[in-house]
Backbone as CSV, one residue per row, in Angstrom:
resi,resn,N_x,N_y,N_z,CA_x,CA_y,CA_z,C_x,C_y,C_z
1,MET,0.857,-1.176,0.000,0.000,0.000,0.000,0.897,1.231,0.000
2,ASN,0.608,2.185,-0.855,1.459,3.369,-0.891,1.140,4.300,0.283
3,LYS,2.022,5.254,0.519,1.889,6.148,1.683,0.606,6.965,1.662
4,CYS,0.225,7.439,0.504,-0.970,8.279,0.383,-2.234,7.490,0.775
5,ALA,-2.377,6.292,0.259,-3.538,5.463,0.589,-3.545,5.105,2.069
6,PHE,-2.377,4.809,2.608,-2.261,4.489,4.030,-2.718,5.666,4.895
7,LEU,-2.285,6.876,4.551,-2.685,8.069,5.301,-4.185,8.320,5.212
8,ILE,-4.763,8.078,4.070,-6.214,8.251,3.901,-6.973,7.267,4.782
9,VAL,-6.549,6.010,4.786,-7.206,4.992,5.618,-7.079,5.338,7.098
10,ILE,-5.890,5.711,7.543,-5.678,6.070,8.949,-6.502,7.293,9.320
11,SER,-6.554,8.294,8.443,-7.346,9.506,8.708,-8.828,9.180,8.832
12,ALA,-9.323,8.340,7.937,-10.743,7.956,7.984,-11.054,7.208,9.272
13,LEU,-10.191,6.287,9.666,-10.411,5.559,10.920,-10.406,6.507,12.114
14,PHE,-9.499,7.451,12.123,-9.435,8.427,13.214,-10.706,9.260,13.288
15,LEU,-11.188,9.737,12.137,-12.402,10.559,12.125,-13.614,9.783,12.624
16,PHE,-13.788,8.544,12.158,-14.934,7.751,12.592,-14.821,7.360,14.059
17,ALA,-13.637,7.016,14.525,-13.441,6.637,15.924,-13.623,7.835,16.839
18,SER,-13.147,9.004,16.421,-13.273,10.186,17.283,-14.731,10.593,17.445
19,THR,-15.544,10.389,16.422,-16.974,10.695,16.535,-17.645,9.746,17.521
20,ALA,-17.256,8.495,17.524,-17.857,7.515,18.431,-17.533,7.843,19.883
21,PHE,-16.350,8.372,20.152,-15.939,8.684,21.516,-16.071,10.165,21.837
22,ALA,-16.656,10.943,20.962,-16.733,12.395,21.124,-17.649,12.784,22.272
23,ASP,-17.440,13.997,22.737,-18.280,14.534,23.799,-19.577,15.059,23.202
24,LYS,-20.637,14.345,23.439,-21.953,14.745,22.969,-22.646,15.523,24.073
25,THR,-23.567,16.387,23.717,-24.326,17.138,24.711,-25.257,16.181,25.455
26,ALA,-25.220,16.245,26.785,-26.076,15.402,27.630,-26.907,16.299,28.547
27,VAL,-28.093,15.839,28.899,-28.974,16.598,29.798,-29.491,15.707,30.917
28,THR,-29.787,16.345,32.045,-30.527,15.701,33.131,-31.667,16.635,33.511
29,ILE,-32.697,16.064,34.119,-33.898,16.830,34.471,-34.063,16.834,35.980
30,GLU,-34.343,18.014,36.541,-34.701,18.146,37.950,-36.108,18.725,38.028
31,ALA,-37.017,17.981,38.659,-38.402,18.422,38.846,-39.009,17.559,39.936
32,PRO,-40.100,18.022,40.547,-40.757,17.191,41.555,-41.296,15.900,40.938
33,GLN,-41.294,14.830,41.715,-41.813,13.558,41.206,-43.319,13.454,41.346
34,SER,-43.882,14.282,42.235,-45.313,14.226,42.495,-45.802,15.606,42.926
35,VAL,-46.951,16.033,42.375,-47.532,17.336,42.728,-49.052,17.228,42.744
36,LYS,-49.691,18.236,43.327,-51.147,18.327,43.266,-51.557,18.899,41.919
37,LYS,-52.704,18.478,41.420,-53.215,18.964,40.138,-53.279,20.485,40.153
38,GLY,-52.822,21.104,39.070,-52.858,22.556,38.935,-51.643,23.271,39.503
39,THR,-50.666,22.526,39.982,-49.471,23.133,40.567,-48.514,23.582,39.472
40,GLU,-48.018,24.822,39.592,-46.975,25.290,38.691,-45.626,24.887,39.273
41,ILE,-44.825,24.226,38.458,-43.526,23.740,38.918,-42.409,24.382,38.097
42,THR,-41.204,24.286,38.621,-40.012,24.686,37.878,-39.293,23.422,37.444
43,ILE,-39.046,23.327,36.170,-38.282,22.206,35.610,-36.898,22.754,35.283
44,LYS,-35.889,22.130,35.862,-34.508,22.565,35.630,-33.808,21.538,34.745
45,ILE,-33.222,22.010,33.676,-32.483,21.158,32.751,-30.997,21.459,32.931
46,ASN,-30.240,20.451,33.342,-28.789,20.579,33.503,-28.126,20.031,32.253
47,VAL,-27.295,20.849,31.625,-26.662,20.498,30.365,-25.164,20.334,30.585
48,THR,-24.610,19.236,30.071,-23.189,18.946,30.199,-22.595,18.743,28.815
49,HIS,-21.508,19.467,28.549,-20.830,19.359,27.260,-19.447,19.966,27.393
50,SER,-18.410,19.266,26.960,-17.036,19.746,27.135,-16.633,20.845,26.166
51,GLY,-17.369,21.072,25.142,-16.993,22.108,24.181,-17.835,23.356,24.366
52,ASN,-17.207,24.500,24.349,-17.945,25.760,24.381,-17.062,26.840,23.773
53,ASN,-16.857,26.713,22.476,-16.083,27.728,21.779,-16.752,28.032,20.449
54,PHE,-16.136,28.895,19.693,-16.704,29.356,18.430,-17.064,28.205,17.495
55,PHE,-16.238,27.163,17.473,-16.433,26.058,16.537,-17.212,24.876,17.123
56,HIS,-17.211,24.709,18.441,-17.735,23.497,19.075,-18.532,23.876,20.321
57,HIS,-19.846,23.699,20.258,-20.703,24.112,21.371,-22.065,23.412,21.288
58,THR,-22.822,23.490,22.369,-24.213,23.033,22.348,-24.978,24.021,21.476
59,ASN,-25.715,23.510,20.479,-26.438,24.446,19.618,-27.943,24.489,19.876
60,TRP,-28.501,23.510,20.609,-29.892,23.633,21.046,-30.198,22.668,22.175
61,VAL,-31.220,23.038,22.940,-31.756,22.214,24.031,-33.270,22.384,23.986
62,TYR,-34.006,21.283,24.145,-35.463,21.407,24.219,-36.013,20.644,25.412
63,VAL,-37.245,21.013,25.809,-37.990,20.328,26.862,-39.396,20.075,26.337
64,GLN,-39.891,18.858,26.568,-41.258,18.511,26.191,-42.018,18.005,27.415
65,ALA,-43.327,18.256,27.423,-44.233,17.697,28.428,-45.289,16.910,27.665
66,ASN,-45.353,15.612,27.928,-46.276,14.708,27.222,-46.188,14.878,25.705
67,GLY,-44.962,15.020,25.200,-44.736,15.092,23.761,-44.881,16.459,23.134
68,ASN,-45.303,17.467,23.903,-45.460,18.824,23.374,-44.299,19.691,23.846
69,GLU,-43.639,20.348,22.918,-42.505,21.191,23.285,-42.973,22.381,24.120
70,ILE,-42.330,22.560,25.289,-42.688,23.676,26.168,-41.560,24.694,26.285
71,ALA,-40.358,24.333,25.852,-39.238,25.280,25.858,-38.167,24.806,24.899
72,ARG,-37.474,25.770,24.304,-36.346,25.481,23.415,-35.385,26.654,23.524
73,TRP,-34.115,26.318,23.622,-33.060,27.317,23.641,-32.149,27.039,22.460
74,GLU,-31.931,28.041,21.630,-31.075,27.925,20.451,-29.793,28.699,20.715
75,PHE,-28.661,28.136,20.318,-27.362,28.778,20.490,-26.634,28.788,19.154
76,SER,-25.674,29.686,19.031,-24.866,29.773,17.814,-23.433,30.085,18.206
77,SER,-22.547,30.115,17.230,-21.140,30.386,17.531,-20.964,31.769,18.151
78,GLY,-21.822,32.719,17.803,-21.742,34.062,18.373,-22.576,34.255,19.626
79,ASP,-23.443,33.308,19.930,-24.325,33.395,21.103,-24.364,32.019,21.764
80,ARG,-23.218,31.652,22.368,-23.062,30.321,22.960,-23.594,30.299,24.395
81,PRO,-23.785,29.079,24.932,-24.112,28.953,26.351,-23.012,29.593,27.195
82,GLU,-23.366,29.994,28.409,-22.423,30.709,29.275,-21.210,29.882,29.692
83,SER,-21.343,28.559,29.697,-20.212,27.690,30.027,-20.479,26.300,29.461
84,SER,-19.516,25.406,29.630,-19.675,24.036,29.122,-20.783,23.290,29.849
85,ASN,-20.931,23.558,31.148,-22.006,22.982,31.950,-22.898,24.132,32.393
86,PHE,-24.173,24.040,32.049,-25.096,25.123,32.377,-26.482,24.563,32.632
87,SER,-27.367,25.398,33.139,-28.742,24.988,33.421,-29.714,25.993,32.817
88,GLU,-30.865,25.495,32.445,-31.978,26.321,31.982,-33.211,25.899,32.771
89,LYS,-34.125,26.845,32.992,-35.343,26.549,33.750,-36.571,26.949,32.943
90,VAL,-37.651,26.204,33.189,-38.928,26.508,32.561,-40.036,26.241,33.581
91,GLN,-41.055,27.067,33.586,-42.230,26.894,34.450,-43.279,26.105,33.681
92,TYR,-43.984,25.218,34.399,-45.012,24.403,33.759,-46.081,24.059,34.784
93,THR,-47.349,24.155,34.386,-48.462,23.794,35.262,-48.874,22.353,34.969
94,VAL,-48.834,21.521,36.012,-49.129,20.094,35.881,-50.602,19.854,36.207
95,ASN,-51.348,19.316,35.234,-52.766,19.022,35.434,-53.084,17.534,35.311
96,GLU,-52.086,16.762,34.884,-52.248,15.310,34.724,-50.878,14.669,34.850
97,LYS,-50.867,13.346,34.950,-49.585,12.643,34.966,-48.810,13.083,33.732
98,THR,-47.560,13.497,33.932,-46.809,14.142,32.858,-45.430,13.517,32.685
99,GLU,-45.106,13.182,31.445,-43.757,12.731,31.129,-42.976,13.929,30.598
100,ILE,-41.879,14.251,31.274,-40.986,15.324,30.846,-39.825,14.685,30.099
101,THR,-39.538,15.198,28.918,-38.377,14.748,28.156,-37.548,15.978,27.794
102,ALA,-36.248,15.782,27.715,-35.350,16.873,27.331,-34.188,16.293,26.559
103,MET,-33.629,17.115,25.679,-32.470,16.689,24.914,-31.674,17.922,24.504
104,GLY,-30.363,17.759,24.451,-29.478,18.800,23.952,-28.677,18.249,22.795
105,HIS,-28.086,19.141,22.012,-27.391,18.725,20.798,-26.113,19.536,20.610
106,CYS,-25.008,18.844,20.375,-23.719,19.466,20.051,-23.686,19.739,18.552
107,ASN,-23.197,20.897,18.157,-23.180,21.236,16.732,-22.265,20.324,15.911
108,ILE,-21.345,19.599,16.551,-20.446,18.705,15.823,-20.750,17.234,16.097
109,HIS,-20.952,16.875,17.365,-21.030,15.465,17.750,-22.439,14.939,18.020
110,GLY,-23.417,15.820,18.092,-24.776,15.358,18.315,-25.156,15.258,19.780
111,SER,-26.067,14.360,20.077,-26.666,14.234,21.399,-26.319,12.912,22.064
112,ALA,-26.220,12.954,23.388,-26.042,11.728,24.166,-27.380,11.014,24.349
113,GLY,-28.455,11.636,23.916,-29.781,11.020,24.007,-30.738,11.832,24.859
114,GLU,-31.946,11.367,24.868,-33.030,12.044,25.566,-33.068,11.629,27.037
115,ALA,-33.330,12.598,27.918,-33.561,12.310,29.336,-35.076,12.338,29.559
116,LYS,-35.558,11.458,30.454,-37.001,11.379,30.721,-37.254,11.264,32.213
117,MET,-38.405,11.784,32.646,-38.883,11.578,34.004,-40.390,11.731,34.032
118,MET,-41.033,11.084,34.988,-42.482,11.158,35.146,-42.813,12.007,36.371
119,ILE,-43.884,12.803,36.228,-44.423,13.554,37.354,-45.832,13.035,37.593
120,ASP,-46.072,12.492,38.783,-47.389,11.984,39.137,-48.232,13.090,39.732
121,VAL,-49.549,12.975,39.560,-50.488,13.934,40.137,-51.175,13.267,41.319
122,GLU,-51.161,13.941,42.451,-51.771,13.402,43.677,-53.264,13.613,43.672
């Protein structure tokens, strides 16, 4: 195998392997597990991501309640999150058993996946 082909193969393997092990944006949810019907709660989304620079940052985070989007934060290279680890809050009135889902996304590496939690109504 000539040097050029060898370098191309090694470069391709490095790019694919680095994406698999890359730091993806991850979220966790903080909210009460149980509330009385009609209670307004604060849902806190904790976002973790090692990149926060012009080229590499979290570019969006969303929160859903029972499948309906209730909050979304969009970021760009000129308007990035305040740090690599940050939190966002949203108010929501719980009237029924509610599944909260949240997800964040890295502009280069994608998402570590969706976080979920259930809120029961007493």
